[in-house]
One Martini backbone bead per residue (centre of mass of N, CA, C, O) as a GRO file, in nm:
protein
  416
    1MET     BB    1   6.259 -10.142   8.524
    2ASP     BB    2   6.064 -10.352   8.342
    3GLU     BB    3   6.286 -10.575   8.269
    4LEU     BB    4   6.345 -10.638   8.596
    5LYS     BB    5   6.086 -10.754   8.622
    6SER     BB    6   5.857 -10.960   8.665
    7LEU     BB    7   5.622 -11.104   8.479
    8PRO     BB    8   5.371 -11.033   8.654
    9GLU     BB    9   5.437 -10.732   8.689
   10ARG     BB   10   5.438 -10.658   8.390
   11SER     BB   11   5.153 -10.754   8.323
   12VAL     BB   12   4.998 -10.570   8.514
   13LYS     BB   13   5.097 -10.303   8.394
   14TYR     BB   14   4.991 -10.344   8.104
   15ILE     BB   15   4.696 -10.382   8.180
   16LYS     BB   16   4.653 -10.113   8.320
   17TYR     BB   17   4.732  -9.932   8.076
   18PHE     BB   18   4.528 -10.038   7.878
   19PHE     BB   19   4.266  -9.960   8.040
   20LYS     BB   20   4.331  -9.668   8.077
   21TRP     BB   21   4.343  -9.595   7.764
   22LEU     BB   22   4.069  -9.703   7.692
   23ALA     BB   23   3.907  -9.506   7.869
   24ILE     BB   24   4.022  -9.243   7.753
   25GLY     BB   25   3.941  -9.297   7.459
   26LEU     BB   26   3.637  -9.316   7.508
   27LEU     BB   27   3.598  -9.038   7.633
   28LEU     BB   28   3.722  -8.869   7.398
   29GLY     BB   29   3.543  -8.987   7.176
   30ALA     BB   30   3.274  -8.888   7.286
   31ALA     BB   31   3.342  -8.589   7.295
   32GLY     BB   32   3.440  -8.559   6.998
   33GLY     BB   33   3.181  -8.666   6.862
   34LEU     BB   34   2.983  -8.451   6.968
   35VAL     BB   35   3.136  -8.195   6.885
   36GLY     BB   36   3.180  -8.270   6.586
   37THR     BB   37   2.883  -8.291   6.513
   38LEU     BB   38   2.801  -8.004   6.580
   39PHE     BB   39   3.004  -7.869   6.394
   40HIS     BB   40   2.918  -7.995   6.127
   41LYS     BB   41   2.620  -7.898   6.131
   42LEU     BB   42   2.680  -7.592   6.150
   43VAL     BB   43   2.846  -7.560   5.895
   44GLU     BB   44   2.630  -7.668   5.701
   45LEU     BB   45   2.418  -7.457   5.772
   46VAL     BB   46   2.575  -7.195   5.688
   47ILE     BB   47   2.624  -7.279   5.399
   48GLY     BB   48   2.323  -7.290   5.325
   49VAL     BB   49   2.265  -6.994   5.386
   50ARG     BB   50   2.467  -6.873   5.179
   51GLU     BB   51   2.354  -7.009   4.918
   52VAL     BB   52   2.071  -6.839   4.951
   53ARG     BB   53   2.282  -6.582   5.041
   54PRO     BB   54   2.531  -6.456   4.855
   55TRP     BB   55   2.566  -6.162   4.982
   56LEU     BB   56   2.739  -6.249   5.239
   57VAL     BB   57   3.026  -6.208   5.118
   58TRP     BB   58   3.024  -5.890   5.180
   59MET     BB   59   3.056  -5.964   5.506
   60LEU     BB   60   3.347  -6.074   5.555
   61PRO     BB   61   3.494  -5.834   5.693
   62LEU     BB   62   3.315  -5.848   5.952
   63GLY     BB   63   3.394  -6.135   6.024
   64GLY     BB   64   3.694  -6.065   6.065
   65LEU     BB   65   3.652  -5.864   6.292
   66ALA     BB   66   3.525  -6.063   6.491
   67THR     BB   67   3.763  -6.258   6.504
   68ALA     BB   68   3.977  -6.056   6.603
   69GLY     BB   69   3.829  -5.976   6.862
   70MET     BB   70   3.828  -6.251   7.003
   71TYR     BB   71   4.142  -6.297   7.000
   72ALA     BB   72   4.215  -6.039   7.151
   73ALA     BB   73   4.060  -6.113   7.415
   74ALA     BB   74   4.237  -6.371   7.481
   75ARG     BB   75   4.563  -6.302   7.472
   76VAL     BB   76   4.640  -6.556   7.287
   77PRO     BB   77   4.796  -6.783   7.093
   78LEU     BB   78   4.565  -6.946   6.857
   79ASP     BB   79   4.666  -7.256   6.711
   80THR     BB   80   4.782  -7.539   6.565
   81ASN     BB   81   5.073  -7.513   6.673
   82ARG     BB   82   5.002  -7.548   6.972
   83VAL     BB   83   4.906  -7.842   6.953
   84ILE     BB   84   5.164  -7.964   6.833
   85LYS     BB   85   5.345  -7.889   7.073
   86ALA     BB   86   5.176  -8.065   7.283
   87VAL     BB   87   5.273  -8.347   7.168
   88HIS     BB   88   5.617  -8.292   7.199
   89ARG     BB   89   5.562  -8.071   7.429
   90LYS     BB   90   5.534  -7.841   7.663
   91GLU     BB   91   5.184  -7.729   7.635
   92ASP     BB   92   4.933  -7.532   7.657
   93VAL     BB   93   4.559  -7.587   7.619
   94PRO     BB   94   4.320  -7.389   7.623
   95ILE     BB   95   3.975  -7.403   7.639
   96ILE     BB   96   3.918  -7.141   7.468
   97MET     BB   97   3.995  -7.261   7.191
   98ALA     BB   98   3.737  -7.415   7.117
   99PRO     BB   99   3.518  -7.184   7.091
  100LEU     BB  100   3.679  -6.998   6.905
  101ILE     BB  101   3.719  -7.191   6.659
  102PHE     BB  102   3.428  -7.260   6.622
  103VAL     BB  103   3.310  -6.975   6.566
  104SER     BB  104   3.518  -6.872   6.349
  105THR     BB  105   3.455  -7.095   6.140
  106VAL     BB  106   3.160  -7.030   6.102
  107ILE     BB  107   3.210  -6.746   5.997
  108THR     BB  108   3.372  -6.816   5.747
  109HIS     BB  109   3.133  -6.990   5.612
  110LEU     BB  110   2.900  -6.788   5.615
  111PHE     BB  111   3.086  -6.567   5.426
  112GLY     BB  112   3.297  -6.735   5.222
  113GLY     BB  113   3.548  -6.855   5.307
  114SER     BB  114   3.860  -7.020   5.228
  115ALA     BB  115   3.814  -7.320   5.404
  116GLY     BB  116   3.810  -7.544   5.657
  117ARG     BB  117   3.797  -7.784   5.955
  118GLU     BB  118   4.066  -7.920   6.070
  119GLY     BB  119   4.188  -7.700   6.240
  120ALA     BB  120   3.954  -7.705   6.436
  121ALA     BB  121   3.965  -8.002   6.511
  122LEU     BB  122   4.250  -7.998   6.639
  123GLN     BB  123   4.191  -7.774   6.850
  124ILE     BB  124   3.948  -7.891   6.990
  125GLY     BB  125   4.070  -8.169   7.058
  126GLY     BB  126   4.320  -8.066   7.210
  127ALA     BB  127   4.165  -7.915   7.432
  128ILE     BB  128   4.013  -8.156   7.540
  129GLY     BB  129   4.255  -8.339   7.605
  130TRP     BB  130   4.416  -8.153   7.794
  131ASN     BB  131   4.186  -8.089   8.005
  132LEU     BB  132   4.123  -8.380   8.079
  133GLY     BB  133   4.406  -8.456   8.170
  134ARG     BB  134   4.415  -8.250   8.400
  135LEU     BB  135   4.161  -8.351   8.554
  136ILE     BB  136   4.300  -8.660   8.582
  137ARG     BB  137   4.613  -8.630   8.635
  138LEU     BB  138   4.821  -8.632   8.423
  139ASP     BB  139   5.112  -8.657   8.303
  140GLU     BB  140   5.317  -8.520   8.076
  141ARG     BB  141   5.331  -8.764   7.879
  142ASP     BB  142   5.021  -8.826   7.876
  143MET     BB  143   4.927  -8.553   7.764
  144HIS     BB  144   5.020  -8.594   7.473
  145LEU     BB  145   4.817  -8.828   7.415
  146ALA     BB  146   4.556  -8.675   7.481
  147VAL     BB  147   4.581  -8.473   7.254
  148ALA     BB  148   4.585  -8.680   7.023
  149CYS     BB  149   4.308  -8.801   7.083
  150GLY     BB  150   4.143  -8.545   7.040
  151MET     BB  151   4.224  -8.497   6.749
  152ALA     BB  152   4.123  -8.770   6.634
  153SER     BB  153   3.821  -8.750   6.709
  154VAL     BB  154   3.733  -8.492   6.548
  155PHE     BB  155   3.846  -8.571   6.276
  156SER     BB  156   3.674  -8.828   6.246
  157ALA     BB  157   3.390  -8.697   6.270
  158LEU     BB  158   3.426  -8.514   6.008
  159PHE     BB  159   3.568  -8.736   5.784
  160GLY     BB  160   3.552  -9.059   5.814
  161VAL     BB  161   3.881  -9.137   5.904
  162PRO     BB  162   3.988  -9.310   6.164
  163VAL     BB  163   4.270  -9.425   6.099
  164ALA     BB  164   4.402  -9.172   5.983
  165ALA     BB  165   4.350  -8.993   6.231
  166ALA     BB  166   4.523  -9.150   6.433
  167VAL     BB  167   4.794  -9.136   6.276
  168PHE     BB  168   4.810  -8.832   6.232
  169SER     BB  169   4.825  -8.746   6.539
  170LEU     BB  170   5.114  -8.907   6.564
  171GLU     BB  171   5.275  -8.784   6.296
  172VAL     BB  172   5.269  -8.458   6.277
  173ALA     BB  173   5.473  -8.345   6.490
  174SER     BB  174   5.706  -8.584   6.426
  175VAL     BB  175   5.909  -8.639   6.175
  176GLY     BB  176   6.022  -8.985   6.226
  177ILE     BB  177   5.815  -9.013   6.468
  178PHE     BB  178   5.637  -9.275   6.652
  179TYR     BB  179   5.372  -9.315   6.888
  180TYR     BB  180   5.287  -9.626   6.985
  181ALA     BB  181   5.140  -9.570   7.261
  182GLY     BB  182   4.886  -9.430   7.089
  183LEU     BB  183   4.719  -9.648   6.944
  184VAL     BB  184   4.492  -9.725   7.137
  185PRO     BB  185   4.373  -9.445   7.215
  186CYS     BB  186   4.340  -9.323   6.925
  187LEU     BB  187   4.167  -9.547   6.803
  188THR     BB  188   3.944  -9.538   7.012
  189ALA     BB  189   3.866  -9.242   6.974
  190SER     BB  190   3.817  -9.247   6.667
  191LEU     BB  191   3.605  -9.478   6.652
  192THR     BB  192   3.405  -9.355   6.850
  193ALA     BB  193   3.354  -9.087   6.705
  194GLY     BB  194   3.265  -9.208   6.434
  195ALA     BB  195   3.019  -9.365   6.546
  196ILE     BB  196   2.866  -9.123   6.661
  197ALA     BB  197   2.845  -8.957   6.403
  198SER     BB  198   2.696  -9.172   6.237
  199ALA     BB  199   2.449  -9.201   6.434
  200LEU     BB  200   2.406  -8.869   6.384
  201ASP     BB  201   2.425  -8.822   6.063
  202VAL     BB  202   2.730  -8.815   5.976
  203LYS     BB  203   2.893  -8.753   5.676
  204GLY     BB  204   3.158  -8.828   5.535
  205VAL     BB  205   3.400  -8.837   5.321
  206SER     BB  206   3.297  -8.925   4.979
  207LEU     BB  207   3.516  -9.098   4.732
  208GLY     BB  208   3.455  -9.234   4.430
  209LEU     BB  209   3.582  -9.436   4.186
  210PRO     BB  210   3.502  -9.506   3.857
  211GLU     BB  211   3.812  -9.596   3.790
  212LEU     BB  212   4.076  -9.841   3.757
  213PRO     BB  213   4.392  -9.901   3.702
  214ALA     BB  214   4.628 -10.079   3.592
  215MET     BB  215   4.945 -10.227   3.645
  216THR     BB  216   5.138 -10.015   3.458
  217LEU     BB  217   5.356  -9.819   3.303
  218ALA     BB  218   5.153  -9.590   3.253
  219SER     BB  219   5.036  -9.564   3.543
  220VAL     BB  220   5.302  -9.514   3.689
  221GLY     BB  221   5.388  -9.265   3.527
  222ALA     BB  222   5.141  -9.089   3.599
  223VAL     BB  223   5.173  -9.094   3.906
  224LEU     BB  224   5.460  -8.974   3.919
  225LEU     BB  225   5.394  -8.708   3.781
  226VAL     BB  226   5.183  -8.607   3.980
  227ALA     BB  227   5.363  -8.622   4.235
  228VAL     BB  228   5.581  -8.425   4.145
  229CYS     BB  229   5.395  -8.182   4.094
  230CYS     BB  230   5.277  -8.179   4.389
  231ALA     BB  231   5.539  -8.123   4.537
  232VAL     BB  232   5.581  -7.847   4.412
  233LEU     BB  233   5.301  -7.730   4.491
  234SER     BB  234   5.340  -7.754   4.798
  235ILE     BB  235   5.561  -7.541   4.816
  236VAL     BB  236   5.403  -7.306   4.698
  237PHE     BB  237   5.173  -7.307   4.904
  238CYS     BB  238   5.338  -7.267   5.163
  239LEU     BB  239   5.480  -7.006   5.077
  240ALA     BB  240   5.227  -6.839   5.027
  241LEU     BB  241   5.117  -6.849   5.314
  242HIS     BB  242   5.366  -6.746   5.478
  243HIS     BB  243   5.437  -6.483   5.314
  244THR     BB  244   5.161  -6.349   5.328
  245GLU     BB  245   5.142  -6.332   5.633
  246ALA     BB  246   5.400  -6.164   5.672
  247ALA     BB  247   5.313  -5.926   5.492
  248ALA     BB  248   5.055  -5.850   5.642
  249LYS     BB  249   5.200  -5.786   5.915
  250ALA     BB  250   5.398  -5.567   5.797
  251HIS     BB  251   5.166  -5.375   5.637
  252ILE     BB  252   4.941  -5.451   5.867
  253LYS     BB  253   4.934  -5.349   6.192
  254TYR     BB  254   4.634  -5.413   6.231
  255PRO     BB  255   4.473  -5.699   6.320
  256TRP     BB  256   4.172  -5.610   6.243
  257LEU     BB  257   4.242  -5.537   5.932
  258ARG     BB  258   4.335  -5.792   5.786
  259PRO     BB  259   4.059  -5.952   5.750
  260MET     BB  260   3.922  -5.723   5.597
  261VAL     BB  261   4.104  -5.725   5.351
  262GLY     BB  262   4.076  -6.026   5.279
  263GLY     BB  263   3.765  -6.027   5.259
  264ALA     BB  264   3.743  -5.820   5.030
  265ALA     BB  265   3.908  -5.979   4.824
  266VAL     BB  266   3.723  -6.228   4.813
  267ALA     BB  267   3.464  -6.081   4.725
  268VAL     BB  268   3.576  -5.965   4.459
  269LEU     BB  269   3.665  -6.233   4.333
  270THR     BB  270   3.388  -6.361   4.325
  271TRP     BB  271   3.272  -6.153   4.127
  272LEU     BB  272   3.481  -6.192   3.896
  273VAL     BB  273   3.437  -6.514   3.849
  274GLY     BB  274   3.118  -6.592   3.887
  275THR     BB  275   3.165  -6.788   4.149
  276TYR     BB  276   3.128  -7.023   4.446
  277ASP     BB  277   3.349  -7.256   4.431
  278TYR     BB  278   3.584  -7.096   4.623
  279ASN     BB  279   3.408  -7.120   4.859
  280SER     BB  280   3.480  -7.266   5.121
  281LEU     BB  281   3.511  -7.599   5.059
  282GLY     BB  282   3.440  -7.756   4.769
  283LEU     BB  283   3.349  -8.070   4.746
  284ASP     BB  284   3.199  -8.073   4.473
  285VAL     BB  285   3.457  -8.027   4.305
  286VAL     BB  286   3.605  -8.277   4.393
  287GLN     BB  287   3.396  -8.479   4.280
  288ARG     BB  288   3.425  -8.387   3.986
  289ALA     BB  289   3.725  -8.453   3.958
  290ILE     BB  290   3.695  -8.758   4.020
  291GLY     BB  291   3.499  -8.772   3.758
  292GLY     BB  292   3.685  -8.585   3.533
  293SER     BB  293   3.609  -8.271   3.619
  294ALA     BB  294   3.791  -7.959   3.543
  295GLU     BB  295   3.908  -7.661   3.567
  296PRO     BB  296   4.215  -7.540   3.486
  297GLU     BB  297   4.202  -7.288   3.712
  298ALA     BB  298   4.106  -7.402   3.990
  299PHE     BB  299   4.365  -7.443   4.162
  300ALA     BB  300   4.463  -7.143   4.156
  301LEU     BB  301   4.211  -7.009   4.275
  302LYS     BB  302   4.199  -7.164   4.540
  303MET     BB  303   4.472  -7.072   4.639
  304LEU     BB  304   4.409  -6.772   4.647
  305PHE     BB  305   4.164  -6.778   4.836
  306THR     BB  306   4.312  -6.919   5.073
  307VAL     BB  307   4.537  -6.719   5.124
  308LEU     BB  308   4.345  -6.473   5.181
  309THR     BB  309   4.208  -6.608   5.422
  310VAL     BB  310   4.431  -6.734   5.614
  311SER     BB  311   4.666  -6.510   5.608
  312PHE     BB  312   4.444  -6.280   5.725
  313GLY     BB  313   4.284  -6.456   5.985
  314PHE     BB  314   4.121  -6.686   5.920
  315LYS     BB  315   3.933  -6.971   6.006
  316GLY     BB  316   3.983  -7.362   5.974
  317GLY     BB  317   4.188  -7.439   5.727
  318GLU     BB  318   4.382  -7.646   5.464
  319ILE     BB  319   4.290  -7.938   5.381
  320VAL     BB  320   4.044  -7.904   5.196
  321PRO     BB  321   4.180  -7.712   4.995
  322THR     BB  322   4.396  -7.923   4.921
  323MET     BB  323   4.200  -8.123   4.795
  324PHE     BB  324   4.107  -7.934   4.576
  325ILE     BB  325   4.380  -7.868   4.444
  326GLY     BB  326   4.479  -8.161   4.392
  327SER     BB  327   4.238  -8.267   4.222
  328THR     BB  328   4.236  -8.048   3.995
  329PHE     BB  329   4.531  -8.083   3.915
  330GLY     BB  330   4.525  -8.385   3.850
  331CYS     BB  331   4.308  -8.361   3.632
  332LEU     BB  332   4.475  -8.182   3.444
  333VAL     BB  333   4.711  -8.374   3.400
  334GLY     BB  334   4.543  -8.609   3.288
  335THR     BB  335   4.438  -8.452   3.043
  336LEU     BB  336   4.716  -8.378   2.915
  337ILE     BB  337   4.814  -8.701   2.904
  338GLY     BB  338   4.567  -8.904   2.867
  339PHE     BB  339   4.497  -9.006   3.188
  340GLN     BB  340   4.263  -9.058   3.389
  341PRO     BB  341   4.154  -8.789   3.553
  342GLY     BB  342   4.016  -8.909   3.807
  343PHE     BB  343   4.261  -9.064   3.917
  344CYS     BB  344   4.457  -8.821   3.919
  345ALA     BB  345   4.291  -8.666   4.128
  346ALA     BB  346   4.335  -8.865   4.361
  347VAL     BB  347   4.643  -8.848   4.358
  348GLY     BB  348   4.659  -8.541   4.401
  349LEU     BB  349   4.524  -8.529   4.674
  350ILE     BB  350   4.727  -8.713   4.830
  351SER     BB  351   4.996  -8.577   4.744
  352LEU     BB  352   4.943  -8.290   4.855
  353LEU     BB  353   4.890  -8.368   5.144
  354CYS     BB  354   5.167  -8.496   5.190
  355GLY     BB  355   5.339  -8.243   5.122
  356VAL     BB  356   5.208  -8.047   5.357
  357LEU     BB  357   5.215  -8.273   5.611
  358ASN     BB  358   5.423  -8.514   5.636
  359CYS     BB  359   5.210  -8.793   5.621
  360PRO     BB  360   5.231  -9.087   5.471
  361PHE     BB  361   5.063  -9.299   5.636
  362ALA     BB  362   4.801  -9.140   5.664
  363MET     BB  363   4.759  -9.101   5.353
  364LEU     BB  364   4.745  -9.397   5.279
  365LEU     BB  365   4.497  -9.458   5.455
  366MET     BB  366   4.313  -9.246   5.324
  367SER     BB  367   4.304  -9.374   5.043
  368VAL     BB  368   4.148  -9.622   5.142
  369GLU     BB  369   3.901  -9.473   5.281
  370LEU     BB  370   3.821  -9.314   5.010
  371PHE     BB  371   3.907  -9.544   4.752
  372GLY     BB  372   4.039  -9.792   4.838
  373SER     BB  373   4.265 -10.087   4.783
  374GLU     BB  374   4.323 -10.150   4.476
  375ALA     BB  375   4.544  -9.885   4.443
  376LEU     BB  376   4.774  -9.893   4.660
  377PRO     BB  377   5.048  -9.901   4.502
  378LEU     BB  378   5.005  -9.624   4.363
  379PHE     BB  379   4.971  -9.452   4.619
  380ALA     BB  380   5.242  -9.527   4.744
  381ALA     BB  381   5.416  -9.398   4.526
  382ALA     BB  382   5.305  -9.109   4.556
  383VAL     BB  383   5.376  -9.067   4.854
  384ALA     BB  384   5.680  -9.110   4.839
  385VAL     BB  385   5.744  -8.885   4.635
  386SER     BB  386   5.610  -8.641   4.773
  387TYR     BB  387   5.756  -8.655   5.044
  388THR     BB  388   6.047  -8.625   4.937
  389LEU     BB  389   6.007  -8.359   4.736
  390SER     BB  390   5.888  -8.146   4.957
  391GLY     BB  391   6.077  -8.137   5.185
  392THR     BB  392   6.088  -7.863   5.441
  393TYR     BB  393   5.780  -7.834   5.402
  394GLY     BB  394   5.481  -7.675   5.562
  395LEU     BB  395   5.200  -7.574   5.734
  396TYR     BB  396   5.354  -7.625   6.014
  397GLY     BB  397   5.594  -7.461   6.205
  398GLU     BB  398   5.590  -7.691   6.458
  399GLN     BB  399   5.698  -7.900   6.279
  400ASN     BB  400   5.905  -8.179   6.304
  401LEU     BB  401   6.216  -8.270   6.151
  402VAL     BB  402   6.393  -8.521   6.275
  403TYR     BB  403   6.433  -8.668   5.997
  404SER     BB  404   6.553  -8.722   5.712
  405LYS     BB  405   6.443  -8.779   5.373
  406LEU     BB  406   6.743  -8.884   5.254
  407ARG     BB  407   6.858  -8.976   5.538
  408ALA     BB  408   6.992  -9.143   5.823
  409MET     BB  409   6.925  -8.840   5.981
  410TYR     BB  410   6.959  -8.612   6.229
  411ILE     BB  411   6.793  -8.272   6.247
  412ASN     BB  412   6.572  -8.109   6.394
  413ILE     BB  413   6.344  -7.932   6.229
  414HIS     BB  414   6.151  -7.695   6.101
  415THR     BB  415   5.920  -7.612   5.910
  416LYS     BB  416   5.844  -7.365   5.638
   0.00000   0.00000   0.00000
């Protein structure tokens, strides 16, 4: 045991481990930064192609067929749940996961599926981390941290929130347990990847608030109302995703047919609503909501588009759609109660993310990196309320709720 060793022996061991993880963090950060930059630029490129060729949305069923074919050829279940399992217990993350999710996410955005990029970021980063760890012969416990470092690096490169990315990668796997041993490597990887992406002209998500409310009874009341509503909405969103996926698998037996059906539904819905706001990322809509303007039905339509895209087998992720849903919903609530719709949109974005991800500290840090620290007490209140009231639901079925949200009690169950 370290405690029984002499002070010089303990000091040497800590110094060795520090520089070991510093080197691993730098290496994974460089790899994640370069891959994340390429991924970001390619996704932006195909979104631009689709915007000037809107008819490509009608090709979404064929894109779904191509995605199903690639994953069928891999013959292993490849999703974000696999990476999350690798953080808290022994689970291989095959390198094939990285190119598969890379290409399939590009396909989703080329043809207008409603998805994000962060699911791909976590899977690409996790695959890089696990395989690099195996290459340099890390032991089983260290492999968990290598996976988290990889996740943090690519997430940081894509979103430009390095501190939140590092904490998120350590917080997401096991709710109630935080792997402090990963702080140095994950922060190193995340900051390195973010710096590389920035140097290569990748602009992270930037959302400035037009005005901030003072800390008053009215502002606290508005924030708490938005947070409570978003906690309920997070449960609805998670249940819609999980139950729709289960229903699609039960009623459409052929895996290759499911994304074709979902893709056709998204294409028809796009035609019916008469706008492309709900296809792909929709970050421009998020920015408008933060500015205080959003259509009342926007949050519900984005939820529907995302459920049909993700639950039927398209790849990409749910975090950016959650930002869309949360910000437009928060803007609507703010409009209805007559309190700064733009600020309520920001609170809704962070609250809904916290509700579906169960990562309160990462979301609190993200609020600072996205919106600044001036309203930190209000965002802290929103995060606390949303986290508590969102219950045992979450986006990722392999996420462990190790400790209860209501009592100091060990429960160790999976989110629903």
